[in-house]
N, C-alpha and C positions, 0 to 999 in steps of 0.2 A: 333814918327813915321816919316818917310821920307815924305817930301812933297809932293811928286809925287804918293804915294801909299796910296789908300783906305784901303787894307788889308795890314798888315804887320805882318810878322810871323818872329821870331828872337830865333835862338837855340832851335827850337823845337825837342824835344826828347820823344822816348815812348819805355821802356823797359818793357818786360813781364816775371815774375818769372820762373825760370828754363830754361831761353834761353840764349844761350852764345852770341847772337849779337843783338843789340837794332833793333825793327821793324822799327824805323825811327830815324835817326841819327844826330841830332844837325843841322837841316836845316834852311835855311834863303829863305823867299819868299816875293815879293812884288807885289800887283795887284793895278794898277791905276783905279781909279774911273770911271766906266763904260765898263771897259776892261772884257774880257772872257779869264782866263788863264785855259789851260789843264794841268791837271795832267797825265803825260803818261809814262807806263812802263809796264814790264813783270808782271805775277802773283806773289805776295808776295814781290813786290819791295817796300811796304809801301804806296802808293798813296791813297789807301782807309782809311788808319790809319790817315793819314794825314788829308784827308777831315773830316773825323770823329771828329778829335780833334779840327778843326776849328770850326765843328758845335756845340761842347759840348759835343757829345755823348762818347767820351772818353776823359779821364783826361790825360795830358800829364805828362810824368815825369819830364821833365825841358822844359823851353823855355816861350815865352810870344807870345799872339796872340792879335793884335790891330785892331779895326774896327772903321774907320772913327775918328781916335784918341783915341778911347776909349780902355782901356785894358779889354779885355772880357775872360782872362784865366779861370779865377775862376768863372765866371759868369754862372749860370744853363742855360741848353739848351733852356728852355721856356722863358727866358728873355734876349736872344741875338737877337731876331727879324729876324731870318734868314728863308729863305724857301729851302726846300730840295725836290729832285725828285730821289727817289730811283730806282734801278734796276727792281724791283717788281713792281713799281707804288704806292703800298699799298693803294688801292682804295677800298671803300665800295661797293660791287658789287649789293647788294639788294637796294641802293640808286640810286636817278637819278643825272645826271650830275651836276645840281644846289645844290644839297644838298651836294655832295662831295667838290664842291669848297668852299661852305659856311662853312665848318666844322673849317678851322682855324680862320675865322672870329667871329664864335660863341665862340670859346675857348678864344678870346681876347674880347669879351663882345661888339661888335660892334653892334649898334641898326638895327633893320630889315630894315628899310628905306635904310638906307646907305650901308646895305648888299646886298639889292637887286641891288642897282645902280652899286655897284662895281663887282659884278658877271656878270651883264649884260655887263659891259665894258670889263671884262677880257675875256668873252667866245667870244665876238666878235673879240678880238686881236688874239685868237687862233682859230679862224674861226669854232666854235662849238655853236655858238648862236642858231642856227636852232635845236640843240639837247639837249637843256637845261633840257627838260622835260623825256629826254631817260635814261633808266637804264644803269648803266656803263656795266653791264653784257651783254648787247645787242651790245656794241660797237666794233669796230675792235681793233687790238694791237695799231695801229697809233694814232686812236681817243683817246684810254685809255691815251697814253702817253701824249697828248695833255691837257687832263683833269688834269693830275698830274701836269703838266707844270703850268696851270691855278690856280689851288689850291696853288701853291707855290708862285706865281706872286701876288695874289689877296690880300695878306697881306702887299703889300709893303715892301717886305724884305730889310734888311741892305745888304745882300748877298743872291745870289742864287746859290745854292751848288746842283750839279747833278753827281749822282754816277752811272756811266756806264749805263744811262736811256734807251739807245737803244740796248744794248746787246741781250735782248729777241726777238728783232723782226728780220724778214728775209732781206737779203740784199737789195733788191731794195726799201724796205720801210726804211730802215736806211738811204739811200742816200737822198731821199726827205726830210725826216725829219731833216737831218743835216741843210739843207738850211731853212727850218721853224724854228727851235729852233734859229739858228744863227740871222735870221731877227727878230724874237720876242724879243731875247735878247736886241739886238742892238736899236729896237724901245722904248723898256721900260727903257734903260740906266742902267740897273740892273748889278752891279758889281758880276762875277760871277766866279764860280770854277768848272771845268767839269774833272771828272776822267774817263780815258779811257785806253784800251790796244790797240786800234785800230788807228793806225798811220794815215789813211787817216781822220778819224774824228778829230784827233787833229789838224793835217795840215790845213783842210778846214774850220773848225770853229772858231780856238782860234786867239787871237791877240798875245799872246805869250804863248809858251810851256815850260813847265818843265819836262824833261826827267828824271825819277827817275830809280834808280838800287840799289838794296841790303841797301835801308833804306836812301840812299843819293840822292841829286840831282846832276845829272851828267853835266846838261847844261840846261840853261834857254835862251831862245832868241824867237824873231819872228820864225813862220814857216820857211820863207826862210833862216835866219840863221841857224836854227836848220839843215835843209837840205843840204844845200851849204856849209855850214862852221862848221861840226860837229867837237867837240873839242877832240873826244877819238874813239878808236876803236868801243867801245860799241855802242856809239850814232850813229856812220856812218852805223854800220851793222843793228842796230834796227829800224832805219828809212830809209826804202826804201833799195835798194840793192846797193851794193859797191864793186869795184874792187880794192883790197890791194895789195900793192907791199912792199916787204923788202927792206929798205934803206940800202946801204952798207956804204955810205959816204954822207956827206952834207957839203956843202961850198958855200956861196956867192948865194944861190938860185937856186943851182944845185944839184942833187941828182944822185948818182949812184945807178943804179937798173940793177941787173943781167938780162942779155939778152936783155936789152932795152939799155944799155949804159947810158950815162949823159943826165938827163932830166931837162928842167928848172921847178920850181914848185913854186906856189903860197905862200904867207908867212904864218907862223904859230905862235900861242901864244908863243910856247917855241920850236922854230925849233932845238936848239942845244941838246934837249933830244928827238927828234922825230926819230924812227926807221922804221916807216910805212907811206907810202904815199896812197892817195886813189883818184879814179876818179869814177864818177857817169856813169852808163853805158848810160845814156841819153846824156852825153857829149862827148861820142867817136861818131866819123863819121866813117861808113864805106860804100865803094864803090867797085864795080868791081876791079879786078886786072889788067885790060887792060890799056894801055897807055892813052887812051883818058879820061877814067872815072878818073884815078888817078891825072891827071892835075888841077882838082878841087882842089886838097888838096896842090898844092904847093904854099903856103903861108909862108912867113919868120916867124919863131919862133914855126912852127907846126912840131913836130916830126912825121914822117910817117912810118909805118911797114908793111911788107907783112904777111898774114896770111891765113888760110884755115877754111872755115865755118864748124862747126862740127855737128851744129844742129839749126835748126829754129823753132819759134813758133809764128803763126799768130792768133792774137785776136780780129781783125777787124780794130781797130784804131792804133795799134801797131803791130810791128814785134819785137821779140826778138831773138838775135843770140847769140850762143857761138862759139868764134872763138879763135883758136889756134894761139899764137902769139909769138915767141921767147920763146918757151918752156912752156908759160903759157896760160891758157884759159881764156879769156877775157868776161864778160857779155856785150852785146852791145844791146841797144833799140834805135828803130828809128820808126818815124811815117810812118805807112803803105801808106799813100798818097803821100809820098814825096821820095819814093824810089823804085827801082824795087826789086822784090822778089828775094833773093838770095837762093840757093840751098845748100844742104849738099855736102861738097866737093869743092865748088867753092873756087878758089884762090881770095884773095882780097886785099884791102889795108885799115888800120884803121889809125886814127888820131885824136888829140885833141888840144885844145889851152892850153898853159903852165898854164894860169891862172884857169883851170879847175882840175889840177892835185894838190891835197893839201896834206900839212903833218897834221899828228893826234898825239895827245898824247897817252899816254897809257891807 
């Protein structure tokens, strides 16, 4: 196991009979002790299969899984000492909160006095101590989710595994529970793997994100690295929104883009093979086309282009524009408080910093 990784997955593969491609194809992953790794990707990409192999619920076709230096690849699920929170929560609705949380401790033969102390402590941690005697069926969805989290944490798991635990909840509740789960995970110091298809969940909760597609890991990095420096077209377009440009030629940190001419571009891991450049909508500045407003863009090294607003979308804190520039429609996003609202048909000027234009691999 790598010294810095508490969970170390190497060459993990899963094939199912009758299929032409593996569900998971020889992936490598590492999670440092106390970190939360998000497995992020579209449906069918292999993220849940990966999590279930780590948990021991699915046997891998090949590869190894080490936790804390111990090879658990062939260890039965009940001997891995992991805690798991499912999408459905899998609670007992006829039992109260304490009895649900106690279940894992009873299965491990923990004595009653210690059980009571640990249940009390974990319920206080998830802010449910006042509901210890309430039946689970009488709780809200958010409260049930925290009961499931408490049940997983009370056994002091070697790993905490979460399989889309927020997907059954409404959007407002998901947003608040993201913060709570992250705070609880950090306070407990439990190394965790979180499966989600929601990019906002992954970026806001995780120390590192592994973006998966078609059974492989497309990129692993911090949320900022994944968003600001995507390694491929898939990652760039799956994580947030992106403006893509076909690159005609590349030399010395300058690309030639039809309609835009020669543009300075940030470095890429493999610039000699790049045929696509990307810039995020938030990295583009848009101002009215009059000379006074345009003067704010007159900074050396910033390309400036004339454009026409084709549509606007106001969401309260942000304004999203679609702007026609040089025969291309650009998505542009800006803070609603930082700019005057532009209207459809307005002539504008757009600009960006050269470091924000990035080359992508295939």
